[in-house]
Phi, psi and omega in degrees: 000326183282335169297320179289326179287317178299320181286332178284323178302313189292321181292317178301310182299314186288327177287313186263336183302313185303321182305301185297326176297311182301320180297308187284324179271327184270341176312320178291326180294326175292321172298315180301313174302312172310315176296317177301320182264008188290332177267006178273142177262358181257004174210158181217142169255125176247117183247130173267107181293140183067011171292139177283185183308322173214138188243004186248089175247178167299131192303336183296329184290140178300328181288351185290137184228092183306317180293319176290318174309306183296319182300309179299320181296317185290322175303318186293309183299319177295323170308305182303320179295323185279312185298000000 
């Protein structure tokens, strides 16, 4: 039983710790990057407020954000045309 509990704890740690580390440790770097690039006209950082992990889902899912997904996709296509 102890091995099962240890395995569950380890699996949970490995699955979720990197996500939380990115959120809590990476956020200041994103803000710093946004500040550094604020005056540039050749790049843009777009943050979709309140978007979950991924917002381009099957439209039947509650997490699907049609307007944000369409905007992000149009930005990708525009970038690929320029690049």
